[in-house]
C-alpha positions in Angstrom: -17.9 -48.6 21.4 -20.0 -45.2 20.6 -23.2 -45.3 18.6 -24.0 -43.0 15.9 -26.8 -41.7 18.4 -23.5 -40.8 20.9 -21.7 -39.0 18.1 -24.6 -36.4 16.9 -24.2 -33.7 19.5 -20.4 -34.2 19.1 -18.6 -31.3 17.0 -15.6 -32.3 14.4 -12.4 -31.8 15.8 -10.1 -29.9 13.3 -6.4 -31.4 12.7 -4.3 -28.5 12.7 -1.2 -28.4 11.3 1.5 -26.4 13.2 1.6 -22.5 12.6 5.1 -22.6 10.7 4.1 -25.6 8.5 0.5 -24.6 8.1 1.1 -22.0 5.2 3.5 -24.7 3.6 0.7 -26.6 3.3 -1.5 -24.5 1.2 -2.4 -25.5 -2.5 -5.0 -22.3 -3.8 -7.3 -24.0 -6.1 -9.1 -21.0 -7.4 -8.3 -17.1 -6.6 -10.5 -14.7 -7.6 -9.4 -11.7 -5.3 -6.0 -9.9 -4.9 -2.9 -11.5 -3.5 -2.8 -9.7 -0.6 -6.3 -10.2 0.2 -5.7 -13.9 -0.5 -2.9 -14.2 1.9 -5.1 -12.5 4.5 -7.5 -15.3 3.8 -4.9 -18.1 4.3 -3.7 -16.5 7.5 -7.1 -16.0 9.1 -7.9 -19.6 8.5 -4.8 -20.7 9.8 -5.2 -18.6 12.8 -9.0 -19.5 13.1 -7.9 -23.5 13.1 -5.1 -22.8 15.9 -7.4 -20.8 18.2 -10.3 -23.3 17.9 -10.3 -27.3 17.8 -13.6 -26.9 15.9 -14.6 -26.5 12.2 -17.7 -24.5 12.6 -16.4 -22.2 15.5 -13.3 -21.8 12.9 -15.3 -20.8 10.3 -17.4 -18.5 12.4 -14.0 -16.9 13.5 -13.2 -16.1 9.7 -16.5 -15.0 8.7 -16.1 -12.4 11.9 -12.9 -11.4 10.9 -14.1 -10.6 7.3 -17.3 -8.8 8.3 -15.1 -6.6 10.7 -13.3 -4.6 7.8 -10.2 -4.3 9.4 -7.2 -5.7 7.4 -4.3 -3.6 6.6 -2.2 -4.6 3.9 1.7 -5.0 5.3 3.4 -3.7 2.6 1.5 -0.7 1.7 0.1 0.2 5.4 -3.2 0.9 3.4 -6.7 -0.3 4.8 -7.8 -3.3 2.6 -11.6 -3.2 2.5 -13.7 -6.4 3.2 -16.8 -4.7 3.6 -20.2 -7.0 3.0 -21.4 -10.5 4.0 -18.6 -13.1 3.8 -19.1 -17.1 4.0 -16.7 -19.4 4.8 -16.8 -23.5 4.5 -14.2 -25.3 5.9 -14.3 -29.1 5.5 -13.0 -32.3 4.2 -15.7 -33.3 1.4 -18.4 -30.9 0.1 -19.8 -29.6 -3.0 -20.5 -26.1 -4.0 -22.1 -23.5 -6.2 -22.0 -20.0 -4.8 -22.7 -16.7 -6.2 -19.9 -14.2 -5.4 -19.0 -10.6 -5.8 -16.1 -9.8 -8.3 -12.7 -10.1 -6.8 -13.7 -11.6 -3.4 -13.8 -15.7 -3.9 -11.1 -18.3 -2.8 -11.2 -22.0 -2.4 -7.9 -23.6 -1.2 -6.6 -26.6 0.5 -4.4 -26.6 3.9 -3.3 -30.3 3.5 -6.7 -32.2 3.6 -8.7 -29.8 4.8 -10.9 -27.7 2.0 -11.8 -23.6 2.9 -14.3 -22.1 0.5 -14.4 -18.4 1.3 -16.5 -15.9 -0.3 -18.4 -12.4 -0.3 -22.3 -12.2 -1.5 -22.6 -10.2 -4.3 
């Protein structure tokens, strides 16, 4: 039996749905960004969850990828600018109140996992 002290150093593991089911489990609650950027946000979160079995590492993956500013719109083949400082929170229970740059905020669920992504103003 583990004590609370034993559990403190352990990272929380993410229960990651299979890739083909992951995007079908997405429920967007608030979207204040273009649809093409929202689709990239969802896919980047799914990719991060599949690549890492840790919510902190997955959130860092999403933030890092958005700050690299290298996304291309698949339909128009045009660059989508994501320059700036991005923040990502992944978890099951949290409250938030954030200030964001206009057109750069999304909050959605993948199954029971909440995903909040925004760019600072």
